[in-house]
C-alpha positions in Angstrom: 98.6 137.2 116.4 96.2 140.0 117.1 94.6 141.2 120.3 91.3 142.9 119.8 89.3 145.0 122.3 85.5 144.6 122.1 83.3 147.5 121.3 79.6 148.2 121.3 78.5 148.2 117.7 76.0 151.0 117.7 76.3 152.4 114.2 75.9 149.4 111.9 72.9 147.0 112.3 73.7 143.5 113.4 74.2 140.9 110.7 73.2 138.1 113.0 69.5 138.4 112.5 68.7 134.8 111.6 67.9 132.2 114.3 70.7 130.4 116.1 71.3 126.6 115.7 72.3 124.1 118.4 75.9 123.5 117.5 76.9 120.8 120.0 74.9 119.1 122.7 74.7 116.2 125.2 71.5 114.2 125.9 72.4 113.8 129.5 75.1 114.6 132.1 78.0 112.3 131.3 78.4 109.3 133.5 80.5 110.1 136.5 79.5 113.7 136.7 76.8 115.5 138.8 75.3 118.9 138.4 76.0 120.9 141.6 74.9 124.5 141.0 74.4 127.2 138.4 77.4 129.4 137.7 77.5 132.9 139.1 77.1 135.6 136.4 80.4 137.3 137.2 82.5 134.1 137.1 85.2 134.2 134.3 85.1 131.9 131.2 87.9 131.2 128.8 87.1 129.6 125.4 88.8 128.6 122.2 86.9 128.9 118.8 88.3 126.9 115.9 87.8 128.5 112.5 87.3 126.4 109.3 90.2 126.5 107.0 90.1 127.2 103.3 91.2 125.1 100.3 91.1 121.8 102.1 90.2 119.9 98.9 93.1 121.4 97.1 95.4 120.6 100.0 94.4 116.9 100.2 94.9 116.6 96.4 98.4 118.2 96.8 99.2 116.0 99.8 98.6 112.8 97.8 100.7 114.1 94.9 103.7 114.9 97.0 103.3 111.6 98.8 102.8 109.2 95.9 106.1 107.8 94.5 105.1 107.7 90.8 103.7 111.2 90.7 105.9 114.0 89.2 105.5 116.1 92.4 106.6 113.3 94.7 108.8 114.7 97.5 108.0 118.4 96.7 106.9 119.2 100.2 105.4 122.4 101.5 107.2 125.0 103.6 105.3 126.1 106.7 104.5 129.5 105.4 103.2 128.1 102.1 100.8 125.8 103.8 99.6 128.4 106.3 98.9 130.7 103.4 96.9 128.0 101.5 94.8 126.9 104.5 94.3 130.1 106.5 90.6 130.8 107.4 89.0 133.3 105.1 88.8 137.0 106.1 85.0 136.5 106.1 85.3 133.7 108.6 87.5 135.7 110.9 85.6 138.9 110.6 82.2 137.2 111.1 83.4 135.4 114.3 85.1 138.5 115.7 82.1 140.8 115.0 79.8 138.3 116.6 81.9 138.3 119.7 82.2 142.0 119.8 78.5 142.6 119.3 77.9 140.4 122.4 80.3 142.4 124.6 83.1 139.9 124.8 85.9 141.9 126.4 89.0 140.1 125.4 89.6 138.5 122.0 92.9 137.1 120.6 93.0 136.2 116.9 95.6 133.4 116.4 94.8 132.7 112.8 93.2 129.2 112.9 91.8 129.9 116.4 90.2 132.8 118.3 90.7 132.8 122.0 88.3 134.7 124.2 87.8 135.6 127.8 84.5 136.8 129.2 82.0 136.2 132.1 79.4 133.6 132.6 76.6 136.1 132.0 78.1 137.2 128.7 78.8 133.6 127.6 75.3 132.4 128.5 73.9 135.2 126.3 76.4 134.6 123.5 75.8 130.9 123.2 72.1 130.8 124.3 73.0 128.4 127.1 73.4 128.1 130.9 76.9 127.3 132.2 76.9 125.4 135.5 79.3 123.7 137.9 79.6 119.9 137.7 81.4 117.6 140.1 82.9 114.2 139.4 83.4 111.2 141.8 86.9 112.5 142.6 85.6 115.8 143.9 86.8 117.8 140.9 84.7 120.7 139.6 84.3 121.9 136.1 82.4 124.8 134.5 80.4 123.3 131.6 77.1 123.4 129.7 74.9 120.7 128.2 74.5 122.5 124.8 75.4 125.7 123.1 74.0 127.5 120.0 75.5 129.9 117.5 74.0 132.0 114.7 73.7 130.3 111.4 76.1 132.8 109.9 78.7 131.8 112.5 78.1 128.1 112.3 79.1 128.1 108.7 82.6 129.3 109.7 83.6 127.3 112.8 84.6 123.7 113.8 84.0 123.9 117.5 84.0 126.2 120.6 85.4 124.6 123.7 85.5 123.9 126.6 81.7 123.8 126.7 80.1 120.4 126.4 83.3 118.4 126.8 83.7 117.0 130.3 87.5 116.3 130.4 89.8 116.3 133.4 93.3 117.7 134.1 94.3 114.7 136.2 97.0 112.7 134.4 97.0 108.9 134.7 99.9 106.6 134.4 100.6 105.5 130.8 99.1 102.2 129.7 102.6 100.9 129.1 102.7 97.4 130.7 105.6 96.8 133.0 106.2 93.1 132.8 108.5 92.8 135.8 110.1 95.1 138.3 113.6 94.2 137.2 116.9 94.7 138.9 118.9 97.8 139.7 120.8 98.8 136.6 124.6 98.9 137.2 125.6 100.1 133.8 127.4 96.8 133.0 127.0 96.1 129.3 124.6 93.4 128.2 125.5 93.9 124.5 124.9 90.4 123.1 127.4 89.1 120.6 126.2 89.0 117.0 127.0 86.9 113.9 129.8 88.6 111.9 127.4 89.7 109.2 123.7 89.9 108.4 122.3 87.2 106.2 119.7 87.5 103.4 117.2 85.8 105.7 117.5 88.1 108.7 115.6 85.7 111.0 118.5 83.2 110.7 120.9 85.7 112.2 118.8 86.5 115.3 120.1 85.5 118.7 117.8 82.9 120.3 117.4 85.1 123.4 115.4 87.5 121.3 112.5 85.1 121.4 111.7 86.4 124.9 113.8 89.5 125.5 114.0 92.4 123.0 117.1 94.7 123.0 118.4 97.0 120.3 120.7 94.2 119.1 117.7 92.0 118.5 115.9 94.6 116.5 119.0 95.2 114.3 119.2 91.5 113.6 115.6 90.8 113.2 114.9 93.7 110.9 118.2 93.6 108.9 119.4 97.0 110.1 123.1 97.9 109.6 123.1 101.5 108.7 124.3 104.4 110.8 122.2 107.5 110.6 123.3 111.1 110.9 122.2 114.7 111.6 123.1 115.9 108.1 120.4 118.0 106.5 118.9 118.8 110.0 117.7 115.2 110.3 116.2 114.5 113.7 113.9 111.8 115.2 111.1 113.0 117.6 108.6 111.6 119.9 105.6 112.9 121.9 105.4 112.8 125.7 102.0 113.4 127.2 100.2 113.0 130.6 103.1 114.2 132.7 105.7 111.9 131.2 109.3 113.0 130.8 112.3 110.9 129.6 115.0 110.9 132.2 118.6 111.7 131.2 120.0 109.4 133.9 118.0 106.4 132.7 119.0 107.2 129.1 122.7 107.1 130.0 122.3 103.8 131.9 120.4 102.3 129.0 123.2 103.3 126.6 125.8 101.7 128.9 123.8 98.5 129.3 122.2 97.9 125.9 123.5 100.4 123.4 127.2 101.1 124.2 127.7 102.7 120.8 125.4 105.5 122.0 127.3 106.2 125.2 127.4 109.9 126.0 124.5 110.7 123.6 121.8 112.9 125.0 118.5 114.2 123.7 116.9 117.7 123.5 113.5 118.7 124.9 110.8 121.1 123.5 107.8 121.9 125.7 104.3 122.9 124.5 101.2 124.1 126.4 103.0 124.3 129.8 104.7 120.9 129.6 107.3 120.3 132.2 110.7 118.6 131.7 110.7 116.7 135.0 114.1 115.1 135.8 113.8 114.8 139.5 110.4 113.6 140.8 109.1 110.1 141.4 106.4 110.5 138.7 106.1 107.7 136.2 108.4 108.1 133.2 108.2 104.6 131.7 106.6 105.5 128.4 108.9 108.5 127.8 111.9 106.4 128.7 110.9 103.7 126.3 110.3 106.1 123.5 113.7 107.8 124.0 115.8 104.8 124.5 114.6 102.9 121.4 114.3 106.0 119.2 117.9 106.7 120.1 119.1 103.1 119.6 117.3 102.0 116.5 117.7 105.4 114.8 121.3 105.8 115.8 123.0 108.3 115.2 120.1 110.6 114.4 119.6 113.3 117.1 116.5 112.7 119.3 114.0 115.4 120.4 111.3 114.9 123.0 108.2 117.0 122.7 106.5 117.4 126.2 103.0 118.7 125.9 101.0 119.7 129.0 97.3 119.3 129.7 94.8 116.7 128.6 92.6 116.5 125.5 88.8 116.4 125.3 86.9 113.3 126.4 83.4 111.9 125.5 82.9 109.4 128.3 82.1 105.8 127.4 82.1 102.5 129.1 85.9 102.3 128.9 86.3 105.6 130.6 83.0 106.3 132.3 84.5 108.6 134.9 86.0 111.7 133.4 88.3 111.8 136.5 90.0 108.9 134.8 90.6 110.9 131.6 93.8 110.1 129.9 93.0 111.6 126.6 96.2 113.0 125.4 96.6 116.7 124.2 97.0 115.9 120.5 95.6 119.3 119.4 98.1 121.3 121.4 100.9 119.0 120.3 100.1 119.4 116.6 99.6 123.1 117.0 103.1 123.4 118.5 104.7 121.4 115.7 103.0 123.3 112.9 104.1 126.6 114.3 107.8 125.6 113.9 109.9 126.0 110.8 110.4 122.9 108.7 114.1 122.6 109.6 113.3 122.5 113.3 110.6 119.7 113.1 112.0 116.2 113.2 111.5 114.3 110.0 109.9 111.4 111.8 107.8 111.6 115.0 106.3 108.8 117.0 103.3 109.0 119.3 102.8 106.1 121.7 99.4 107.2 123.1 95.8 106.8 122.0 92.2 106.4 123.0 89.0 104.7 121.7 88.0 106.6 118.5 84.5 107.1 119.9 85.8 108.9 123.0 87.2 111.8 120.9 84.8 114.5 119.8 84.3 114.2 116.1 85.3 117.8 115.3 88.3 117.5 117.5 89.4 114.2 116.0 88.9 115.6 112.5 90.9 118.7 113.2 93.9 116.8 114.7 93.9 114.3 111.8 93.9 117.2 109.4 96.9 118.7 111.3 98.8 115.4 111.0 98.1 115.5 107.3 99.6 119.0 107.2 102.8 117.7 108.8 103.0 115.0 106.2 102.7 117.6 103.5 105.7 119.3 105.0 107.8 116.2 104.7 107.3 114.8 108.2 106.3 111.2 109.0 103.8 110.7 111.9 104.1 107.2 113.3 101.6 106.1 116.0 101.1 103.0 118.2 98.0 101.1 117.1 96.8 100.5 120.6 96.8 97.7 123.2 93.2 96.6 123.4 92.9 94.2 120.4 89.4 94.5 118.9 88.3 96.6 122.0 88.0 96.5 125.7 84.5 98.0 126.4 82.8 97.0 123.2 79.7 99.2 123.3 78.8 102.3 121.3 78.5 105.6 123.3 76.0 107.2 120.9 73.0 106.3 122.9 72.2 103.0 121.0 74.4 100.9 123.3 75.1 98.7 120.3 77.8 96.1 120.5 80.8 97.3 118.4 84.5 96.7 118.0 86.5 99.8 119.1 88.9 101.4 116.6 91.6 103.6 118.1 92.6 107.2 117.7 94.9 108.5 116.3 95.8 105.1 114.7 92.6 105.2 112.6 93.4 108.6 111.1 94.4 107.9 107.5 97.3 110.4 107.6 99.4 108.6 110.2 101.2 105.3 110.0 99.9 103.0 112.7 102.2 100.3 114.1 100.8 97.0 115.5 102.6 94.4 117.5 104.3 91.0 117.1 106.3 88.7 119.3 108.7 85.8 118.9 111.2 85.0 116.1 111.3 82.6 113.2 108.5 83.3 112.7 107.1 86.4 114.2 103.5 86.1 115.3 100.8 88.7 116.0 100.4 89.6 119.6 96.8 89.4 121.0 96.7 92.9 122.4 97.7 94.6 119.2 94.8 97.0 118.3 93.5 97.1 114.8 90.3 97.2 112.8 88.4 99.8 110.8 87.5 103.4 111.4 83.9 104.5 112.1 85.0 108.1 111.2 87.3 107.9 108.1 86.4 105.9 105.0 89.0 103.6 103.4 91.6 105.8 101.6 92.5 105.1 98.0 96.0 103.9 98.9 94.4 100.9 100.7 92.1 99.9 97.8 94.3 97.1 96.6 95.3 95.7 99.9 92.4 95.9 102.3 88.9 95.1 100.8 89.2 91.3 100.5 90.3 91.0 104.2 87.6 93.4 105.4 84.9 91.5 103.6 86.0 88.2 105.0 86.0 89.6 108.5 82.6 91.2 107.9 81.2 87.8 107.2 82.6 86.5 110.5 81.6 89.5 112.6 78.4 90.9 111.0 77.6 94.5 112.2 80.5 94.8 114.6 82.7 97.0 112.5 82.7 99.3 109.5 84.1 97.2 106.7 84.4 100.3 104.4 86.4 102.3 107.0 90.2 103.1 107.0 91.9 99.9 108.0 94.7 99.9 110.6 97.5 99.2 111.6 99.7 99.7 108.5 102.8 97.9 109.7 104.1 96.1 112.8 107.2 95.4 114.9 108.1 93.5 118.1 106.0 94.6 121.1 106.8 92.2 123.9 109.8 91.9 126.3 111.6 95.2 125.6 114.3 95.9 128.1 114.4 99.6 129.3 115.9 101.4 132.2 113.2 103.0 134.4 114.1 104.8 137.6 117.5 103.1 137.6 116.0 99.6 137.2 116.4 97.2 134.3 112.8 96.3 133.5 110.8 94.5 130.8 107.9 96.2 129.1 105.3 95.4 126.4 102.9 97.3 124.2 102.5 98.7 120.8 104.0 101.8 122.4 107.3 99.9 122.0 106.6 99.3 118.3 106.1 103.0 117.4 109.5 104.2 118.4 111.1 101.1 116.8 109.5 101.9 113.4 110.3 105.5 113.9 113.9 104.6 114.1 113.7 102.7 110.8 112.2 105.7 109.1 114.8 108.0 110.6 117.5 105.9 109.1 115.8 105.9 105.7 115.6 109.7 105.9 119.4 109.8 106.6 120.0 107.7 103.5 117.7 109.9 101.3 119.3 113.1 102.5 122.7 111.7 101.7 121.4 111.0 98.2 120.1 114.5 97.8 116.5 113.3 97.9 113.5 114.6 99.9 112.5 113.2 103.3 109.9 110.4 103.4 107.0 112.6 104.5 103.5 111.0 104.6 104.5 107.3 104.3 101.3 105.4 103.6 101.0 105.8 99.8 104.6 104.6 99.5 104.1 101.7 101.9 101.1 100.4 100.1 102.6 100.6 96.6 106.3 100.5 96.2 107.3 99.2 99.6 104.6 96.6 100.3 107.0 93.7 99.3 109.7 95.0 101.6 107.9 93.7 104.7 108.0 90.3 106.4 104.5 89.0 106.1 103.1 87.9 109.5 100.6 85.1 109.0 100.2 83.5 112.5 98.5 84.8 115.6 95.4 86.9 116.2 94.2 89.9 118.2 91.6 89.5 120.9 89.2 91.6 122.9 85.5 92.2 123.7 85.6 89.5 126.4 84.1 91.4 129.3 87.4 91.8 131.1 89.1 95.2 131.7 92.4 95.7 129.9 93.5 97.8 132.9 92.9 95.4 135.9 91.7 92.2 134.4 88.4 92.3 136.2 84.8 92.3 134.8 84.0 95.6 133.1 80.4 95.1 132.1 81.2 95.1 128.4 79.1 93.0 125.9 81.0 89.8 125.2 81.7 88.8 121.6 82.8 85.2 121.5 86.1 84.6 119.7 86.5 88.3 118.9 89.7 88.9 117.1 91.3 89.9 113.8 93.7 87.1 112.6 97.0 87.6 110.9 96.8 86.5 107.2 98.7 86.5 104.0 99.0 90.2 102.9 97.5 93.0 104.9 95.6 92.2 108.0 94.0 94.2 110.9 96.5 93.1 113.5 100.0 93.4 111.8 99.2 95.5 108.7 101.6 94.8 105.9 104.0 93.0 108.3 107.3 93.9 109.9 110.1 95.8 108.1 113.1 94.4 106.2 115.3 97.4 106.4 117.7 96.3 103.6 114.8 96.0 101.2 113.2 99.3 102.3 116.6 101.0 101.9 117.0 99.7 98.4 113.6 101.2 97.5 114.0 104.5 99.3 117.7 105.2 98.5 119.1 102.7 96.1 122.5 104.3 96.0 123.1 103.8 99.8 124.4 100.4 101.0 123.1 98.8 104.2 126.5 98.8 105.9 128.6 100.7 108.4 126.1 100.4 111.2 126.5 99.3 114.8 126.5 95.6 114.0 129.4 95.7 111.6 131.2 98.1 114.0 130.7 95.8 117.0 
């Protein structure tokens, strides 16, 4: 990291002689915001400039090689310093950006490698970017310093991804998670509700599932349903991680009560916390902690006995308002960029081998350059042997099904980061014998990323069939998601000392995370690499190790808000929904995991035994 003082370049002529180009712009002030006044020249401005990385084509080729099971380089993951050396911006990119800033009298510059952070005044920023910063106010009375457009010299434009905050009207007001609390529950006493199990797992796991699991999901249900009977470990620095955003923090007291009630084998187990970007480990306030508690309690239980790490990231990400979130005061865009930056700065040994993210937004709400950068960073984590597992979303085909690009076209709404091709997206099911797709499970096809090669055998036939049913409503050649699914309804958690039921694909993500954490334990015990980027393996070797879900359908685009059930003004698409089908589908992906089969593929020398069921 370098700090640079600006100077007046008086000896050498400027290299920025060509005309500037408009780099980002808005056609109108975003809905929910009003221009109030021009900014004063002396007011301070802080900006982040993202530099383009080198060798991205080589990187993506290498990523697929180390992630594809039949390739000779499978499992030969990068160390952090190796990847940073490969991808670091060119000296020309850095020097061009720094010189441009210095020639325009920017007084404080910090070079952080992939980013340059700068502080200056409104007057200098206006001149630098050929723009006019102004103050805008939203309906909640919050004020932001923003601009409607900015320009940079062509020489600079060739080297940067974005410069923000400028045109992005986000908010720092966190909202409650979209985790759905099904009932307020009862005060948790710590009395065990560990349900008795059959003496052994059967070949058909569904036959061994307690009937209560048809409506109530506990760790015991998941072990039985998904044929899990292996105890994980911390050997080889194996850890399981999860993200906590928008002010969420898992509570130690709730975690202890959950273990006593539903996972007695984990009694006394704790979790560690890492904070990024000013995140706060809040153990005492009355703030909502439901999502973080769910993530911790089921990562710990399903992935037992792999140590759990919570990553609390402060701040909110960038928002492009649309009909779903027309008021930026309602911004719940999560700080994905800061989260990924924090992880990538760590040594490989310190980063958990599998990490779940139970947060997301409409893909179109995320600025393209921002989304592309974050997706690239998740790919980098995959190349370093880390599996990124995300909830597919809880809005089915979409809530407010209208494009925000000025056309107002009716469109299904894919989700971010689930539609990023370098994460594993987890959809939702409910019920047992058989499991069925749950209506709120988000899925579909990306408008940003094309279908990756690893999906070429599984996805096209389904996509074409759906395109015939819903002409023009989605991009049939886009990356299809979700990739897999697990139970998503009726999970019991302890929240603020109460035993409550919750639902959402935010429950599915930590569940599948636990499955992968156990596979990593088995592979480490066999002197094999960690799983890393999962999808090439899932769609080739492991596709037969999933329980195919063929009943149920997603829903959405019905003119009703997913938040309060009232009318939201969205275009209505009659019978909108992606149905479950034989093979891959856009509501449950490849299906739900059969752990014993996955284990036989990932670590054939390790037996599915010795876990909490056989030890109960």
